[in-house]
C-alpha positions in Angstrom: 85.7 70.6 87.2 81.7 71.4 86.2 80.6 72.1 89.2 77.1 71.7 87.9 75.4 74.9 89.1 75.2 77.0 86.1 72.2 79.2 85.8 71.2 78.7 89.4 70.4 81.4 91.9 72.3 82.6 94.5 72.0 84.8 97.5 75.3 86.3 99.1 75.2 88.3 101.8 78.1 90.8 102.7 79.2 90.8 99.3 80.8 94.1 98.5 84.1 92.8 99.7 86.0 90.3 101.6 85.2 87.2 101.7 81.2 87.6 101.2 82.8 89.1 97.2 85.2 85.7 97.4 82.1 84.0 97.2 80.4 85.9 95.2 83.1 85.7 92.5 83.8 82.4 92.7 79.7 81.5 92.1 79.4 83.6 89.3 82.7 82.1 86.8 80.9 79.1 87.7 77.7 80.2 86.0 75.7 81.5 88.6 73.4 84.5 88.9 73.6 86.2 92.0 72.2 88.6 93.9 74.6 90.3 96.3 73.5 92.3 99.3 75.3 94.7 101.7 74.7 98.1 103.4 77.1 100.2 101.4 75.4 101.2 97.9 78.9 102.7 96.4 81.0 99.6 97.5 78.3 97.0 96.4 77.3 98.9 92.9 81.3 98.5 92.2 81.1 95.1 93.4 78.6 94.2 91.0 80.2 95.5 88.2 83.3 93.4 88.9 81.3 90.7 88.9 79.4 91.0 85.6 82.5 90.5 83.4 81.8 86.8 84.2 78.4 86.7 81.8 75.7 86.1 84.4 72.9 88.2 86.0 74.1 90.2 89.1 71.6 92.2 90.7 72.7 94.3 93.8 70.5 95.0 97.0 71.5 97.9 98.5 69.9 96.9 102.4 70.4 95.5 105.7 69.6 92.0 105.4 69.4 92.1 109.9 65.7 93.7 109.0 62.3 92.4 107.8 62.6 95.6 105.6 66.4 94.3 103.9 65.2 90.7 103.7 61.7 91.8 101.5 64.2 94.0 99.2 65.7 90.9 98.7 63.1 88.6 97.9 61.1 91.8 95.3 64.1 92.6 93.9 63.2 93.1 89.8 64.5 90.3 88.1 65.4 88.2 91.3 63.6 84.7 92.0 62.1 86.0 94.5 62.3 83.1 97.2 63.5 80.8 95.1 67.2 81.0 95.2 68.9 77.5 94.6 72.1 78.9 96.8 72.2 81.3 99.6 75.5 82.1 101.5 74.9 84.3 104.7 77.6 86.0 105.8 77.6 89.2 108.2 80.4 91.2 109.7 81.3 90.0 113.0 80.5 91.5 116.2 83.0 94.1 118.2 85.5 92.3 120.1 85.4 93.7 124.1 85.4 92.5 127.8 82.0 90.8 128.4 81.2 93.0 131.6 81.0 96.0 129.5 78.1 93.8 126.9 74.5 95.0 128.2 71.3 93.0 126.5 71.1 95.4 123.6 74.5 94.5 122.4 74.0 90.6 122.6 70.8 90.7 121.1 71.9 93.1 118.2 74.9 90.5 117.7 72.8 87.0 118.1 70.1 89.0 115.7 73.0 89.6 112.7 74.9 86.3 113.0 72.7 83.7 114.5 68.8 84.8 113.6 69.6 86.9 110.1 70.7 83.2 109.2 67.9 81.2 110.6 65.7 83.4 109.0 67.2 83.0 105.3 67.3 79.4 106.0 63.5 79.8 106.7 62.7 81.6 104.1 64.2 79.3 101.5 64.7 75.9 102.7 61.2 74.4 101.4 61.2 76.2 97.4 65.2 74.4 97.6 63.4 70.7 98.8 60.4 71.1 96.6 62.8 71.1 93.4 65.4 68.8 94.8 68.4 71.0 95.0 69.4 73.2 97.4 72.9 74.8 99.1 73.0 76.7 102.4 76.8 78.1 103.4 76.9 79.9 106.6 80.0 82.2 106.8 80.8 81.8 110.7 84.4 81.8 112.3 87.4 80.0 113.4 86.3 81.0 117.0 83.6 78.4 117.0 86.1 75.5 117.0 89.1 77.5 119.2 87.1 80.6 121.3 89.0 84.1 121.2 88.5 85.6 124.5 88.0 89.1 123.5 85.5 87.9 120.4 82.7 86.7 123.5 79.8 88.2 121.2 81.1 86.7 118.1 81.9 83.2 119.9 78.2 83.4 121.2 76.3 84.7 118.9 77.8 82.2 115.4 77.6 78.8 118.1 74.4 79.4 118.9 73.6 79.0 114.6 76.1 76.4 114.4 73.9 73.8 116.7 70.8 74.8 115.0 72.4 74.3 112.0 73.9 70.6 113.2 70.2 69.8 114.2 67.9 71.7 110.6 70.9 69.6 108.4 70.0 66.3 109.3 66.4 66.5 109.0 65.0 64.1 106.5 63.0 66.8 104.9 66.2 68.3 103.2 69.1 66.1 103.3 67.1 63.3 101.6 65.6 66.0 98.5 69.3 67.3 98.5 69.6 70.2 100.1 72.4 71.0 102.3 73.1 73.1 104.8 77.0 73.7 105.7 79.3 76.3 107.6 82.4 77.6 106.1 84.9 78.7 109.4 87.3 80.6 108.1 90.5 81.7 109.9 92.8 84.9 109.2 92.3 86.3 105.4 93.6 89.3 104.0 90.1 91.2 104.5 89.7 95.2 105.6 87.8 93.4 108.9 91.9 91.9 109.8 93.6 95.4 108.6 90.9 97.1 111.2 91.8 94.4 114.3 95.9 94.8 112.8 95.2 98.7 113.1 93.8 99.2 116.8 95.9 96.2 118.3 99.0 98.7 116.9 97.8 101.6 118.5 97.3 99.7 121.5 101.0 98.1 121.6 103.1 100.5 119.9 104.1 98.3 117.3 103.6 98.4 113.6 101.2 97.1 111.7 103.5 95.3 109.7 105.6 93.8 112.6 102.1 92.7 113.8 100.9 91.0 111.1 104.0 89.4 110.8 104.1 87.9 114.2 100.5 86.8 113.4 101.6 84.8 110.2 104.2 82.8 112.4 101.4 81.5 114.4 100.2 79.8 111.4 101.7 76.9 110.0 100.7 78.2 106.2 102.8 80.9 107.0 100.2 83.5 105.5 96.9 84.9 105.8 94.1 83.5 103.3 93.0 85.3 100.2 89.4 85.9 99.7 89.2 84.1 96.3 90.5 80.7 97.6 87.7 81.0 100.2 85.3 81.6 97.8 86.4 78.7 95.8 85.8 76.5 99.0 82.8 77.7 99.0 81.5 77.2 95.5 82.6 73.5 95.6 80.3 73.3 99.0 77.8 74.9 96.6 78.2 72.2 93.8 76.6 68.6 92.5 79.8 67.4 93.8 79.4 68.2 97.3 75.8 66.5 97.9 77.2 64.2 100.7 78.2 66.7 103.0 75.5 68.1 104.9 75.6 69.6 108.3 79.6 70.0 108.5 81.9 72.7 109.9 84.3 73.4 107.5 87.8 75.3 109.0 90.3 77.0 106.5 92.9 78.4 108.5 95.8 77.9 107.4 96.3 74.9 110.2 96.5 77.1 112.9 93.6 75.3 114.9 95.7 72.3 116.6 92.9 69.9 117.7 92.3 66.3 116.3 88.5 67.1 115.5 
């Protein structure tokens, strides 16, 4: 299927690896020019080299997108579209797990800034231009914990749920939806990424069980009996960015292999 997005410009956060890289790869394969952003310059350049094999323009910006300076670096990168992106994929690493009793105000502000306020700033900077041009797709990578909160991930539960509530309202604005601008959230479950591996390693150190044993036990809780891979996640993202997805907005798309047991 031709997704109808060839030649458009996309911004993808956290794109040096994992789910962000999966999204950038799927978009590049569809002929989209991509500005990829991450804090680690070396890993980001390796990702850019891999993405360029699809023949589109790939610009790498090593910056902290949660800061005004980092966002300005994106808007001003040479050869980029300024703020005139057609597609924006917001993505930030989740805050650390822990006991809410130990989190102070600074810890909460950091989590909210990265996982709620930064996506809102990116939406604010780009969405009106999208509406003026008659095309826009914003995808926020959040978490399956928005649907099924996890007790030790309170920082993520709170910050991402705040973003979800904001998107539910703004995505339904006639000033956007009527001008072919959609905003949706992608909620990943357990994917084979460095973050999952780090979580498994931490659990292994605490419990004394091997990482492999913990991984196998986790897979058994998922009806698909496996972890997801970043490429299939990226393909879902690319579809939500497509011309064919123009009637979907304000939705929370759960991709977790069936792990969430709820009806709604």
